[in-house]
C-alpha positions in Angstrom: 79.5 77.9 22.5 76.4 76.5 20.8 76.4 78.4 17.5 72.9 77.0 16.6 71.2 78.6 19.6 69.5 81.9 19.4 72.0 83.4 21.8 74.7 82.3 19.3 73.1 84.1 16.4 73.1 87.6 17.9 75.0 89.8 15.5 78.5 90.6 16.6 77.9 94.3 16.1 75.0 94.1 18.5 77.4 92.9 21.2 79.5 96.0 20.7 82.5 93.9 19.7 85.2 94.8 17.2 86.3 91.6 15.4 89.4 91.0 13.4 89.6 88.0 11.2 92.7 86.7 9.6 94.0 83.4 8.4 95.0 81.4 11.4 93.6 83.9 13.9 90.6 83.6 16.3 88.1 86.3 17.4 89.3 88.8 20.0 86.5 90.6 21.9 86.4 93.6 24.4 83.1 93.2 26.2 81.3 96.1 27.8 81.1 94.2 31.0 83.4 91.6 32.6 82.1 88.1 32.9 82.9 85.2 35.1 83.8 85.6 38.9 84.1 89.3 38.8 81.7 90.2 41.6 82.9 90.1 45.2 81.3 90.1 48.7 82.4 93.3 50.5 85.1 92.4 53.0 85.9 89.1 51.3 83.5 87.2 53.6 82.3 84.0 51.9 80.8 82.1 54.9 78.6 82.8 57.9 76.7 80.9 60.5 73.2 82.0 61.4 70.4 80.9 63.7 68.0 78.7 61.7 64.8 80.7 61.8 62.0 81.8 59.5 62.9 85.5 58.9 59.3 86.3 57.7 57.7 85.9 61.2 58.5 89.4 62.5 61.2 92.1 62.6 63.2 90.3 65.3 63.4 87.1 63.3 64.3 89.1 60.1 67.2 90.7 62.1 68.8 87.3 62.6 69.7 87.0 58.9 73.2 87.7 57.6 73.8 91.0 55.8 76.4 91.6 53.1 77.1 93.7 50.1 78.2 92.8 46.5 80.7 95.0 44.7 81.6 95.1 41.1 78.1 95.4 39.6 77.5 97.6 36.6 74.5 99.0 34.8 70.9 98.0 35.6 71.1 94.3 35.1 69.2 92.2 37.7 71.0 90.5 40.5 70.0 86.9 41.1 70.3 84.5 44.0 71.5 81.1 42.8 71.3 78.4 45.4 73.8 75.7 44.6 73.3 73.2 47.4 70.9 72.9 50.2 69.5 70.3 52.7 66.5 68.5 51.5 63.6 70.9 51.2 65.8 73.8 52.4 65.4 77.3 51.1 67.6 80.4 51.3 65.6 83.6 51.9 67.1 86.7 50.3 66.2 90.4 50.5 67.7 93.5 49.1 67.4 96.7 51.3 68.5 100.0 49.9 70.4 102.7 51.6 72.1 100.5 54.2 68.7 99.7 55.7 67.7 97.0 58.2 65.9 93.9 57.0 62.1 93.6 57.2 60.1 90.4 57.5 59.2 90.6 53.8 61.6 88.5 51.8 60.8 88.6 48.1 63.4 86.0 47.1 63.1 82.4 48.2 65.9 80.5 46.5 66.1 76.7 46.0 68.4 74.6 44.0 65.7 74.5 41.3 66.3 77.9 39.7 67.8 81.3 40.5 65.5 84.0 41.9 65.7 87.7 41.4 67.2 89.8 44.2 67.4 93.3 42.9 67.1 95.4 39.8 69.3 98.4 39.3 71.7 97.3 42.1 73.4 100.2 44.0 76.6 100.3 46.2 74.5 101.1 49.2 72.3 98.1 48.9 72.5 95.4 51.7 71.6 91.8 50.8 70.2 89.8 53.6 70.2 86.0 53.6 68.5 83.5 56.0 67.3 80.0 56.2 64.6 78.3 58.3 65.8 74.7 58.0 69.1 73.8 59.8 71.9 72.7 57.5 74.6 74.0 55.2 73.7 76.0 52.1 75.9 77.3 49.2 74.9 80.0 46.8 76.2 82.7 44.6 74.9 86.0 43.5 75.2 86.9 39.8 74.3 89.8 37.5 72.2 88.6 34.6 73.6 90.4 31.6 71.0 89.3 29.0 68.0 88.9 31.2 67.4 85.2 30.7 67.4 84.4 34.4 70.1 81.8 34.3 73.8 81.9 35.0 76.1 81.6 32.1 79.8 82.0 32.8 80.7 83.5 29.4 78.2 86.3 29.8 77.3 86.8 33.4 79.4 88.2 36.3 79.2 86.3 39.6 80.4 86.3 43.2 82.4 83.5 44.7 80.4 80.7 46.3 79.0 81.7 49.7 78.5 79.0 52.5 75.7 79.7 54.8 75.4 77.5 57.9 72.0 77.6 59.5 72.3 76.1 63.0 69.6 74.9 65.3 69.6 76.6 68.7 70.8 73.5 70.5 73.9 73.5 68.3 74.4 77.3 68.3 74.5 78.1 72.0 76.3 76.8 75.1 75.1 78.0 78.6 77.5 78.2 81.5 76.8 79.2 85.1 79.0 79.0 88.2 78.6 75.8 90.3 78.6 77.7 93.6 78.1 81.3 94.6 78.3 82.9 98.0 75.0 84.4 99.0 75.2 88.1 98.2 77.8 87.8 95.5 77.2 89.8 92.4 80.3 88.9 90.5 79.3 85.5 89.2 78.0 85.4 85.7 75.6 83.3 83.7 76.9 83.5 80.1 76.4 81.9 76.7 79.0 81.2 74.0 78.0 80.7 70.4 79.1 79.3 67.1 77.1 81.9 65.2 78.5 84.8 63.3 77.9 87.9 65.4 79.0 90.7 63.1 77.9 91.5 59.5 77.9 94.5 57.1 75.4 96.3 59.4 78.1 97.1 61.9 76.6 98.7 65.0 77.9 99.2 68.5 78.7 96.7 69.7 77.1 94.7 66.8 73.7 94.9 65.2 73.7 91.2 64.4 75.0 90.3 67.9 72.4 92.4 69.5 69.7 90.8 67.4 70.8 87.3 68.5 70.9 88.5 72.1 67.2 89.4 72.0 66.4 85.8 71.1 68.2 84.5 74.3 66.0 84.5 77.4 67.5 83.5 80.8 64.8 81.8 82.9 65.7 81.5 86.7 64.1 79.2 89.2 65.0 79.2 92.9 64.5 76.2 95.2 64.4 76.8 98.9 65.7 80.3 99.1 63.2 82.6 97.4 63.9 85.1 94.7 64.9 88.5 96.1 63.9 90.4 93.0 67.3 90.7 91.5 67.3 87.4 89.7 64.6 88.7 87.4 64.2 86.6 84.2 65.6 88.6 81.2 67.1 88.7 77.8 70.8 88.5 77.0 73.3 91.2 76.2 76.0 90.8 73.6 79.6 91.9 74.3 81.6 92.3 71.1 85.0 92.4 73.0 84.8 88.7 73.8 81.8 87.5 71.7 79.8 86.4 74.7 76.1 86.8 75.6 75.4 87.5 79.3 72.4 87.7 81.5 71.0 91.2 81.8 68.9 91.7 84.8 65.9 94.0 84.7 66.6 94.8 88.3 69.6 96.8 89.7 72.4 94.4 89.2 73.7 95.7 85.8 74.5 93.9 82.7 76.3 90.7 83.7 75.6 89.7 87.2 73.9 86.4 88.2 72.1 88.3 90.8 72.2 88.7 94.5 70.6 85.8 96.3 70.3 86.5 100.0 68.6 84.3 102.5 69.3 80.7 103.4 71.5 78.4 101.2 69.5 77.1 98.2 69.8 76.1 94.6 69.3 78.4 91.6 68.5 76.8 88.2 69.2 78.7 85.0 67.6 77.6 81.8 68.2 79.2 78.4 65.1 79.7 76.2 64.3 81.3 72.9 62.7 84.7 72.9 60.6 84.5 76.1 59.6 82.4 79.1 57.3 80.5 76.8 60.0 79.9 74.2 61.6 76.6 73.4 64.3 75.5 75.9 67.8 75.5 74.6 70.3 72.9 75.9 70.7 71.7 79.5 69.8 73.8 82.5 72.6 74.8 84.8 72.4 74.7 88.6 74.2 77.0 91.0 74.4 76.3 94.7 73.9 79.5 96.7 76.0 79.0 99.8 76.1 80.9 103.0 79.4 82.5 103.8 78.7 82.6 107.5 78.7 86.4 107.8 76.2 87.5 110.3 77.3 91.1 110.8 79.4 93.5 108.6 80.7 96.7 110.0 82.2 99.4 107.8 84.8 101.9 108.9 87.6 104.1 107.6 91.2 103.1 108.3 92.4 105.1 111.3 95.8 105.7 109.8 94.3 108.6 107.7 93.1 110.7 110.7 95.1 113.8 109.5 92.9 114.1 106.5 89.8 111.9 107.1 87.3 112.3 110.0 84.5 109.9 110.6 81.4 110.7 112.6 78.8 108.0 112.5 78.2 107.4 108.8 79.6 110.7 107.7 83.2 110.7 106.3 84.8 114.2 106.0 87.8 114.3 103.7 90.3 117.2 103.4 90.3 118.6 99.9 93.3 117.4 97.8 93.2 114.0 99.5 92.8 111.5 96.7 93.0 108.2 98.6 90.6 106.9 101.3 90.8 103.4 102.7 87.6 101.8 103.8 87.2 98.6 105.8 84.4 96.1 106.3 84.7 93.7 109.2 82.8 90.4 108.8 81.8 88.5 111.9 79.9 85.2 112.4 77.0 84.7 114.8 78.8 82.3 117.3 78.3 82.8 121.0 81.5 84.8 120.9 81.4 86.3 117.4 84.6 85.5 115.4 86.0 87.0 112.2 85.0 85.3 108.9 87.9 84.7 106.6 87.6 84.3 102.8 84.2 85.8 102.6 83.3 87.9 99.6 82.4 91.5 100.5 80.8 93.6 97.8 81.5 97.3 98.2 79.0 99.5 96.3 80.2 103.0 95.3 77.7 105.6 94.3 78.5 108.8 92.5 77.8 112.1 94.2 78.2 115.8 93.9 80.9 116.5 91.3 82.2 112.9 91.3 81.2 110.3 88.7 82.1 106.7 89.0 84.6 107.2 86.2 86.4 109.6 88.5 87.1 106.8 91.0 89.3 103.8 91.1 89.0 101.0 93.7 92.1 99.1 94.8 93.9 100.4 91.7 91.2 99.3 89.2 88.5 101.3 87.4 85.1 101.2 89.1 82.5 99.4 86.9 79.3 101.0 85.9 77.4 99.1 88.5 79.7 100.6 91.2 80.3 97.2 92.7 83.7 96.0 93.7 84.4 92.7 95.4 87.1 92.1 98.1 87.8 88.9 100.0 88.3 89.1 103.7 91.6 88.1 105.3 92.1 85.9 108.4 91.0 88.8 110.5 87.7 89.0 108.8 88.7 92.4 107.3 88.1 93.5 103.7 89.9 96.6 102.6 89.1 99.0 99.8 91.2 102.0 98.8 89.2 104.4 96.8 91.1 107.0 94.8 89.2 110.1 93.5 90.3 112.3 90.7 88.0 115.0 92.0 89.0 116.3 95.4 87.5 119.7 95.6 85.4 121.1 98.4 81.8 119.7 98.3 82.7 116.8 96.0 81.0 113.6 97.3 80.3 109.9 96.9 79.0 107.1 99.0 80.3 103.7 100.0 78.2 100.7 101.2 79.0 97.1 101.6 77.3 93.7 101.8 78.3 90.1 102.3 75.9 87.3 102.0 72.7 88.2 103.8 74.5 90.9 105.8 74.3 94.5 104.9 77.0 96.7 106.4 76.4 99.4 109.0 76.8 102.2 108.7 76.5 103.3 105.1 79.3 105.8 104.6 78.7 109.2 103.0 82.0 110.7 101.9 82.2 114.5 101.5 85.2 116.7 100.8 85.2 119.6 103.2 87.5 122.6 103.3 89.2 122.9 106.7 87.3 125.0 109.1 87.5 125.6 112.9 85.9 122.7 114.7 87.0 123.3 118.2 88.9 125.6 120.6 91.3 123.7 122.8 93.1 124.8 125.9 96.7 123.6 125.8 98.0 124.8 129.1 98.8 121.9 131.5 97.0 121.4 134.8 100.2 122.5 136.6 100.3 125.8 134.6 96.7 126.4 135.5 97.4 125.8 139.2 99.4 128.8 140.4 100.1 129.3 144.0 98.5 132.2 145.7 100.6 135.3 145.4 101.3 134.7 141.7 100.5 138.0 140.0 99.4 136.7 136.6 98.7 133.4 134.7 99.1 132.8 131.0 96.5 130.6 129.4 97.4 128.9 126.1 95.2 127.4 123.5 94.7 126.7 119.8 92.1 126.2 117.1 91.7 122.8 115.5 89.9 121.8 112.4 87.5 119.0 111.8 90.4 116.7 111.1 92.0 117.4 114.5 94.8 119.5 113.1 95.8 123.1 114.1 93.8 125.6 112.2 94.8 129.1 111.2 91.9 131.1 109.7 92.6 132.8 106.3 93.8 136.4 106.5 90.3 137.5 105.3 88.7 136.1 108.4 88.7 137.1 112.1 92.2 136.7 113.6 91.2 137.0 117.3 89.7 134.7 119.9 87.2 136.4 122.2 87.8 136.1 126.0 84.9 136.2 128.5 84.2 135.2 132.1 86.3 136.5 134.9 88.1 138.7 132.3 87.1 140.1 128.9 89.3 140.8 126.0 90.8 139.2 122.9 93.7 136.8 122.2 95.5 137.2 118.8 95.9 134.1 116.7 99.4 133.1 115.3 99.7 129.9 113.3 96.4 128.7 114.9 97.6 129.2 118.5 96.9 131.9 121.0 97.8 133.0 124.6 96.1 135.3 127.1 97.6 136.6 130.3 95.2 136.9 133.1 95.9 139.2 136.0 93.4 139.0 138.9 92.1 142.4 140.1 92.2 141.3 143.7 94.6 138.7 145.2 92.8 135.3 145.1 92.6 133.0 148.2 93.8 129.4 148.2 91.1 127.0 147.1 89.4 129.5 144.8 89.1 129.5 141.0 88.8 131.8 138.1 87.2 130.8 134.7 88.0 132.2 131.3 86.0 131.2 128.2 87.6 131.4 124.8 85.3 131.7 121.7 85.9 131.6 118.0 83.4 130.9 115.2 80.8 129.7 117.7 83.2 127.2 119.3 84.2 127.6 122.9 86.6 126.2 125.5 86.9 127.1 129.2 90.1 127.3 131.2 89.7 127.1 135.0 92.5 128.6 137.0 92.8 126.9 140.4 94.7 128.9 143.1 96.8 126.6 145.1 97.9 126.9 148.7 101.4 128.4 149.1 102.2 125.7 151.7 104.5 122.9 150.7 103.1 119.3 150.5 104.6 117.2 153.2 102.5 114.0 152.8 100.6 112.2 150.0 98.2 109.4 150.7 97.0 106.8 148.1 93.8 104.9 148.9 93.2 103.6 145.3 94.9 101.6 144.2 95.1 100.1 147.7 98.6 98.9 148.6 98.7 95.1 148.4 95.7 94.8 146.1 95.7 91.5 144.2 94.0 90.1 141.0 93.4 93.5 139.5 91.8 93.6 136.1 94.1 93.5 133.1 93.2 95.2 129.8 92.5 93.1 126.7 91.7 93.7 123.0 88.5 95.6 123.6 88.3 99.3 124.1 90.3 100.3 127.2 88.1 100.4 130.2 89.2 101.5 133.7 86.6 99.4 135.6 88.3 97.5 138.4 87.6 94.9 141.1 86.7 96.0 144.6 90.2 95.2 145.9 91.5 98.2 143.9 89.9 100.5 146.4 87.0 101.4 144.1 85.4 99.9 141.0 85.9 102.9 138.7 89.7 102.5 138.4 90.1 106.2 139.4 93.2 107.1 141.4 92.2 108.3 144.9 94.4 110.0 147.5 95.0 113.3 149.4 97.8 115.9 149.5 98.5 117.1 153.1 100.5 119.9 154.6 102.9 119.9 157.5 99.9 120.3 159.9 98.2 117.3 158.3 95.6 119.6 156.8 94.6 119.0 153.1 96.2 121.3 150.6 94.1 122.7 147.7 95.1 122.5 144.1 98.5 120.9 144.5 100.3 119.4 141.4 100.8 115.6 141.6 102.7 113.4 139.2 101.5 109.8 138.8 103.9 107.1 137.5 103.6 103.4 137.2 106.3 101.9 135.0 106.0 99.5 132.1 102.5 98.2 131.5 100.8 101.0 133.4 98.9 103.7 131.6 96.9 106.7 132.9 94.2 108.8 131.3 91.9 111.7 132.4 88.9 109.6 131.3 87.6 106.1 132.1 87.2 105.5 128.4 90.3 107.1 126.7 90.1 108.8 123.3 91.9 111.4 121.3 91.1 114.2 123.7 91.9 111.9 126.7 94.8 109.9 125.6 96.6 107.1 127.4 99.9 108.3 129.1 102.8 106.5 130.8 102.8 109.3 133.4 100.3 112.0 134.2 100.1 115.3 136.0 97.0 115.9 138.1 95.9 118.5 140.6 94.2 118.0 143.9 90.9 119.6 144.3 89.9 122.4 146.7 89.9 119.8 149.5 93.3 118.4 148.6 91.7 115.2 147.1 93.2 113.6 144.0 90.6 113.1 141.2 90.3 112.9 137.4 93.0 110.3 136.8 92.3 106.6 135.8 94.8 103.8 135.7 95.0 101.0 133.1 97.1 97.8 133.5 98.4 96.1 130.4 101.0 93.8 132.0 100.3 91.0 134.4 102.3 90.7 137.6 103.4 93.2 140.2 103.3 97.0 139.7 104.1 100.0 141.8 102.0 103.1 141.5 103.6 106.3 142.8 102.1 109.7 143.5 104.6 112.6 143.9 103.9 116.2 145.0 107.1 118.2 145.5 109.2 116.0 147.8 106.3 114.1 149.2 105.5 110.7 147.7 103.2 107.7 148.3 103.2 104.3 146.6 100.9 101.3 146.3 102.2 97.9 145.2 99.5 95.9 143.4 99.3 92.6 141.5 97.5 92.3 138.2 96.0 89.0 137.1 97.0 87.0 134.0 95.0 87.3 130.8 92.0 85.1 130.2 92.5 81.9 128.3 90.6 83.4 125.3 93.0 86.3 124.9 95.6 84.5 122.9 96.8 86.9 120.3 100.2 85.6 119.2 101.6 82.1 118.9 105.3 81.2 118.6 106.8 77.7 118.2 110.4 77.0 119.1 112.7 75.2 116.7 114.1 71.8 117.8 116.3 69.1 116.5 117.3 65.6 117.4 118.7 62.3 116.1 116.6 59.5 114.5 114.7 57.7 117.2 115.4 60.5 119.8 112.6 62.0 121.9 112.4 65.7 121.7 110.4 68.1 123.7 108.8 70.7 121.4 107.6 73.9 123.0 105.9 77.2 122.1 104.2 80.1 123.7 100.9 82.0 123.6 100.8 85.7 124.5 98.1 88.3 124.5 98.0 91.6 122.6 100.3 93.2 125.2 102.9 90.3 125.2 101.6 88.7 128.4 101.8 85.0 128.8 98.3 83.4 128.4 97.6 80.4 130.7 95.1 77.7 129.9 95.0 78.5 126.2 94.1 75.6 124.0 96.3 75.0 121.0 96.2 72.5 118.2 99.5 71.1 116.7 100.0 69.8 113.2 103.0 68.4 111.3 101.2 68.3 108.0 102.0 65.3 105.8 105.5 64.7 107.2 106.4 61.1 108.1 109.8 61.7 109.7 108.5 61.3 113.2 105.4 61.3 115.5 104.1 64.1 117.7 102.9 63.1 121.1 99.7 65.2 121.2 97.9 67.4 118.7 95.9 69.2 121.4 97.8 71.0 124.2 97.1 73.6 126.8 99.5 76.3 128.0 100.8 76.4 131.6 101.0 79.4 133.9 103.9 80.8 131.8 101.8 80.6 128.6 104.0 77.7 127.4 102.7 74.6 125.7 104.8 71.4 125.1 104.6 67.9 123.9 106.9 65.2 122.7 108.2 64.4 119.2 109.9 61.2 118.5 112.0 61.1 115.4 111.7 58.1 113.1 114.4 55.4 113.6 115.4 55.4 110.0 114.2 58.9 109.1 115.8 62.3 108.7 114.8 65.7 107.4 112.9 68.8 108.4 109.2 69.4 109.1 107.1 72.5 109.9 105.3 72.2 113.2 102.2 74.5 113.1 100.5 75.6 116.3 97.1 77.3 116.1 94.9 78.8 118.8 91.6 77.1 119.3 89.9 80.2 120.6 91.9 83.3 119.6 91.1 86.8 120.6 90.1 89.3 117.9 93.4 89.6 115.9 93.1 93.2 114.9 93.9 95.9 117.5 90.9 97.6 118.9 90.7 101.0 117.1 90.2 102.8 120.4 93.8 102.2 121.4 95.1 104.0 118.3 92.6 106.8 118.9 94.0 107.1 122.4 97.6 107.3 121.1 98.8 103.7 121.5 99.8 101.6 118.5 99.5 97.9 118.8 100.5 95.1 116.4 98.3 92.8 114.4 97.7 89.4 116.0 98.6 85.9 114.7 96.5 83.0 115.5 99.0 80.4 114.3 102.8 80.1 114.4 105.4 77.7 113.0 108.6 76.2 114.0 111.1 73.7 112.4 111.8 70.3 113.8 115.0 68.8 112.3 115.6 65.0 112.5 119.2 64.6 111.6 121.1 61.3 111.3 124.1 61.1 113.6 127.2 62.1 111.7 130.8 62.0 112.7 132.6 64.8 110.9 136.2 66.1 110.8 137.9 69.0 109.1 141.6 70.1 109.3 143.7 73.0 108.1 144.0 72.5 104.4 147.4 74.1 103.9 150.3 74.6 106.3 153.6 76.4 105.4 156.4 74.8 107.4 158.7 76.5 109.8 161.8 75.0 111.2 159.9 72.5 113.2 157.1 72.0 110.7 153.6 73.6 111.1 150.4 73.4 113.2 147.2 71.8 111.9 143.9 72.7 113.5 141.3 69.9 113.7 137.6 70.2 114.5 134.5 68.1 114.1 131.1 67.1 115.4 129.4 64.1 117.0 127.0 63.4 119.8 127.4 65.7 122.8 129.7 64.7 125.7 131.4 61.7 124.1 135.0 60.7 123.5 136.4 60.6 119.9 139.7 59.2 118.7 141.8 61.1 116.1 144.0 59.0 113.8 146.7 60.2 111.4 148.7 59.0 108.5 151.7 61.0 107.3 152.8 61.1 103.7 154.7 57.9 102.9 153.0 55.8 105.6 150.8 52.9 104.7 148.4 52.9 107.6 146.7 55.2 110.2 147.9 55.4 113.8 146.1 56.7 116.9 147.2 60.3 117.4 145.0 61.7 120.2 141.5 61.7 121.8 139.1 64.5 122.5 135.7 65.0 124.2 132.8 66.7 122.4 131.1 69.5 124.3 127.4 70.0 125.1 126.8 71.0 121.4 128.6 67.9 120.1 131.6 69.8 118.9 135.3 69.1 119.5 138.7 70.6 118.4 142.5 70.3 118.9 145.8 71.3 117.3 148.8 69.2 116.4 152.3 69.7 114.9 152.9 68.3 111.4 156.2 68.1 109.4 154.7 66.1 106.5 151.4 66.3 104.6 149.0 64.2 106.8 145.6 62.6 106.5 143.4 62.6 109.6 140.2 60.6 110.5 138.2 60.5 113.6 136.6 57.3 115.1 133.9 56.8 117.7 131.3 54.1 118.6 132.2 52.1 115.6 131.8 55.0 113.2 134.5 56.7 111.2 134.6 60.1 109.5 135.8 60.9 106.0 139.5 61.6 105.8 140.8 65.2 105.9 144.1 66.2 104.4 146.5 68.8 105.7 149.1 69.6 103.1 152.5 70.8 104.4 154.5 73.1 102.1 158.3 73.4 102.4 159.7 76.9 102.7 163.1 78.2 101.5 165.0 81.5 101.5 167.9 82.6 99.3 170.8 85.1 99.7 173.7 85.8 97.3 177.0 87.6 97.0 179.0 88.5 93.9 182.6 87.4 94.3 184.0 88.9 91.1 185.1 87.4 87.8 181.6 86.1 87.2 181.5 84.1 90.4 178.5 84.3 92.8 178.0 82.6 96.1 174.5 81.5 96.8 173.2 80.5 100.3 169.8 78.9 101.0 167.9 77.8 104.1 165.0 75.4 103.8 162.2 74.4 106.3 161.4 72.1 107.9 164.8 71.3 109.3 165.8 68.2 107.5 168.3 67.0 104.9 166.9 67.5 101.4 168.0 68.8 97.9 168.4 72.5 97.2 168.1 73.2 93.5 169.6 76.6 92.4 168.2 78.1 89.1 168.8 81.1 86.9 165.6 82.7 85.9 165.8 83.2 82.2 163.5 83.5 79.2 162.1 80.0 78.3 163.1 77.1 80.5 165.0 78.2 83.6 168.6 77.0 83.8 169.6 74.7 86.7 172.8 76.0 88.1 173.5 73.5 90.8 172.0 70.8 93.0 173.2 70.8 96.7 172.2 68.5 99.5 171.3 70.6 102.6 172.4 70.0 106.1 170.0 68.5 108.6 168.9 72.0 109.4 167.9 72.5 105.7 170.8 74.9 105.0 173.2 74.8 102.0 175.4 77.0 99.9 177.2 76.9 96.5 179.3 79.1 94.2 178.2 79.4 90.6 179.6 81.2 87.6 177.3 83.7 85.8 177.7 86.1 82.9 178.4 89.7 84.0 175.5 92.0 84.5 172.3 91.8 86.6 171.1 88.2 86.9 168.0 86.6 88.5 168.3 83.4 90.5 166.1 81.4 92.9 166.2 78.1 94.8 163.7 75.3 95.5 163.5 73.0 98.5 161.3 69.9 99.1 161.5 68.2 102.4 160.3 64.5 102.4 156.5 64.2 102.6 155.9 67.9 101.7 155.1 69.9 98.7 158.0 71.8 97.1 158.8 75.3 98.3 160.3 78.0 96.1 162.2 81.1 97.2 161.6 84.6 95.9 163.7 85.6 92.8 166.9 87.2 93.8 168.6 89.8 91.5 172.4 89.9 91.7 174.8 92.3 89.9 177.5 90.0 88.6 181.0 91.6 88.2 
């Protein structure tokens, strides 16, 4: 301290200090206010990066400054901004705003390194201090509270904050623009975004961040299209800050929402994105980014609802009715190109757009298991069949709840737009369930029972609530009511006068404004003696086969008519037509019947069908559909009378390939193999003249004869494959249809009650090139009998060749030829041989030799014993194979077993001995090892020694 200064001569009492002086002691002081680094920035933040800008221009530029608070101040002493370092000519702008307020563009403090400047008098805890800088560079400063009002910082008297580092960055250094290189036309998921090195949160807080939002307002996305034209959704606009990831994104002023690049429909073109400051007239920031808007090839997009939900979901045009309580509905969009024969477009991005409706908000919905974004847009990629699928789950499933689903892909907008509405089940139709036979009684029948039911809008049986009408009204040739039970009813009609053959009676059943009419046809009591069939005509050829379009009965003229309707007559014994006779139609596998030329749920496809002749005995109202090529027999039966027509159905067209299979094949290096496969249609018929491409990928283990083949009349394609001379291994042969049919079953079949599989335009098979190997294996272990044992040998080599089997018994020095064998058509061989010693085998052929295979022979020995008294025991053993060898008799004791006696067996392996053992129960056993075998050991024998 400079005691000569005026500050030094301030009386101690004036400082409010109690001083104690004593010899050898200094002065101890208790100041009223702490000095030195006793102030802190709230939150401990001592650095920030801001955008270099003059904060005095306007409110938006003022908002770019960094806000903080200082804690630890006391009293009313003034706070000062003390700039410690700055770039040449640089200034730090400072402003104190009371009551947590936002900055204004009036900054009273402009600090330089020359001298501190006043920030605030009477500082309060709610004050926010804002700092900014116009010139780019790094600044350091501190904030101190001037205790004695001299305007300079003195560590012994003034309290201060730590040094704060403020990085003022030029825009080019502060922001990095990114945009996707390519975007499919119509895609909304791609984003133009900006990352920053700036600090995006300060003491102001905010949601998501007041400072981040202020910076976002200074970012302007300027779009320019070249060649495609702006559709109105790539509207230039400012950014939006996302606190979760600290990224600024383009925010359209159109309908795309907060972070979409925008939908660019039309022809492929280039979109350029340039970042600017503040507005279109603002300075450019960094390098512009280009995005190529590409066509995805989608010409048409058709929306539908998956047919597997028919019990709870009903679609009529663009209206989707959903049974209350049904949470999941699967929507589909089929993308097709504009080729001469439109084909599915795979890997196209489809954007489904969900819109909230009555009682349902977007937050009530999930799409394919994920939350629906605020934009309502969910993207799905089409599969090989051109199909995009979206499962929407609603948490609200009450009557009258609603939402809508639309879809787009590229320039294609889906048709129809689907309006989804939950509807309580209600009667939608009255249906007669009596069969045609039941409604065709013979004259003389006293009464006829007509059966029916109510169905709801989802095609399910419907029973009205107890509070509603429980009867179906009957009118027409009789009046009355039929009582409902579980949604069904029946009514017994008794004619007032006996009806004549060929006449009819009609009854109309009505409920809730819905009606159905049952016609009772009175049949002749005569018995049918003859049935004729004129369509299909017997011997008709080249009849039309169904394909993967909606079933259509239309036929060629040879059928007998071009409608595909069964035609014939039922005749009596006098050859006169019989009215209203029941006739059953059958046709076998690949023949279907329906009561309509275009089958549907009310007119399903059936493997057999009951029809009734009309008043003139003529068959009508039945159509036939052929799904198998080749010969078929159509039979009409009435009573014991039958008629049949044998017809031939042509093969599918070459463009009806629906499935491809490839046969596995194998061969040796250098061998020529014939590889084959087959193309079938949706019904499993062979498809002739179908073009197929073949590929072996990157494999080099051989060469394929042709990569473009055509199927024969049996639907089979073939070519050669030559294995490499010195190559081996496996490869995958892929066959792909050049012009496949649509690979998803036409929905009309499922509606008509027939479920068909998905198609597959390509198939794979495995070609194995295996080096020729000569292999041999033999029985590993053989337990000898008296004459030894049997070893079984087997192995592989080329088919239909002779191989030589060589053997070497234990103890021999070389192999000798034992036998020969022939391989079969699969290259396998096998034989059996007797062995009395452990033996090695090998097989030789064409100069090649297999690895050796060992069959190990184990000797076998049995033991019996007899106590002779006085500690003597006679032991008898018999060893196999029959040969002279040593028998070792042992006593089984704790520790090392005791050898009782060694005996040389007879040539049959038998031997006996008498041994002396201590009295009591003793355990003995014997071992035997014939030459060239492994030792055998008997079971332990317990003998009671006397």
